[in-house]
Structure formats: C-alpha cells, structure tokens
N, C-alpha and C positions, 0 to 999 in steps of 0.2 A: 502493500499500500504503498507508504514511506517514496518508495522509488516513480509511481505512476503520476503522487502529488511532483516531486520534485521533478520531473520530466513536461506536468503542464506547467509550474513556476518557469522552469526552463523556456518554455515558448514562450510564454506571455514578456518574460523580461525580453528575450531573443526581439520579437518584433516589437519590444516598446523601444530596442537601441537602435535597431536597423532604420526604426521610422522618424527617430530621434533624428538620426544621422545625414537619411533623407531628406527632410525638412529643412534642417539648416544646409545644404548646399543647395538644396533648392533656394532658398532666401539667396544666401550667396549669390548664384546665376538672375537671380529679377533684383537685385535692390542693389550688387556690385557690377556684375562684369554687364549685364545685361538691360542699364537701371529704362529703358525706353520699351522695353516688349514689357518688362515688370509692372511699368505703369496702364502702357494700355491693356495686359491683363487684370489690372482690378479692379477688383468688385463684379466682375461679371461672372452674368451664374444662365447665359443662354450659349446652349452646346454648340450651334451653329456662329454665334460672336465670338464664342473663343476657338472653332476651329479656323475662321477666318484670319484671327490674329496671328494662330498657329503657325500658317500658311507660311505668314511673311517672317516666321522667326531666322534666324539665322541658326546653320544649322551648329558652332560652336553653344551655342544655347543647348540642345539637344545633345551635343557630346556632355555637356556639364553633365545635364542632370540624368543622364546614363552612367556617369561617371558617382555620380552623388545612388544612383542605382544599384551601383557594384561594393562601392566604398558598405554602403548599409547594409548587404548581405556580406560581406566577407563580415566584420562586426557585430550582427546578428547571429552569423554560425560562431561566428568565437565563442561569445555569450551562451549561446543555443549548447555547442560542447562542453564549454568547460563547467556551466553550472547544472546540466545532465549526465552525469557523470559517465554511467554505463552507457553503449552506445554511443560515443560523442560524434561519430559522424553519421550514423542516422539523425541525433538533435538534429544537424547542420544540413543534413541537406530536406527534414523536416520544416524547417524556418523557410530553405529554399523554395520550396513548396508554395509555401506558404505564402513566398513574399512574391511568386511567379501569378500565383490566382489573383493576387491585389495589384500586383501589372498589370494586368490582365482589362480586371476592373477597371482602372485608372486608364487605358484605351480607347477603352470602349464608351468611357465618361466624354475623354476629352481626345477625341482622332488625332494622332500625332501621324505623321508618314511612316509609309509602310516598313522604312530602315529601321525604323525607327522600333517599329514591334516587335520585327524579328533579332533583331538588337535586344530586346528586353525580354525574349521571351529564352534568348539564350544563352544570356550573360548566368544570371542569377543562380542557378545549379552549381556551375562551377566558382560562382563569386562565395557562395553560404558553402559550401566543401573546401577550400579553396582556406575562411575563416575558420571550422573544424576540424583541420588539420593543425591552425595554429596552434590553437588552445594545446596551455600546459594539459599534458595527460597525470591524471591521479595517482595519487602514488599505492 
C-alpha cells in the first residue's frame, strides 16, 4: 500500500514540477524573447483568433516552447524516478505519457503548425526517460 501511495505522490509531484518548468519557460518566451507575440496573445479566448496569432508566430517562439516541454519532461521524469523508488524509469515514462496526453490536449485547443504537433509527440517520452535515468538510484 505504501508503494502505491508513493507512486501516486510521485505522479502528482512530477506533473507539478513539469508544469512549473513549462510555464516559466513559456512566460519567458512571451514576455522577454517575443514580447510582441505575448502581447498579441494576451487575454485571447477565441480559438480561431489564437490560431491566427499563432500563424504569424516566428519559428523561434515555437522552438522555445518545445524546449520548455523537453526541460519540463526531463525535470518531471527526474522527480518521478526519484520519488517513485521502485521502477524509477517506469515512473518517468508514466509522466512522459501524461505529458504527451497534456500536449495533445494543448495542441487540440490551440492548433500549432504540423511540425510542432510531430515534435511534441516525439520528444516527451525520450525526455522523460532521460530525466528518469538521471535521477539518483536508491541505495
């Protein structure tokens, strides 16, 4: 029972860590690297208008977002493997799967270019796996 609770806590903690990393990098992207894009997207709620704004976004803005997703997956995979001591890589891959689902949901809500779809589907599992492999092993 204790290991199940630890696994659930690992999933919650790693998803929270991954989300914070993603949000910080996306905030940097919209406030400092591409402030015009950030201002254009501020307070938008209409999916079509958001799609129009994203259509004018430079590739660099999307690359920063993908980098944030990768770093978030690595951090989340690391936390998952560190907190879920049994089967650390399994825990890391679980967070990779959860982040992939979150990425699909995000891409459905705010449609990006097709290359971003492909990249977001491809990078999350390996990044979470890498985070899991980087975590210290319990003694």
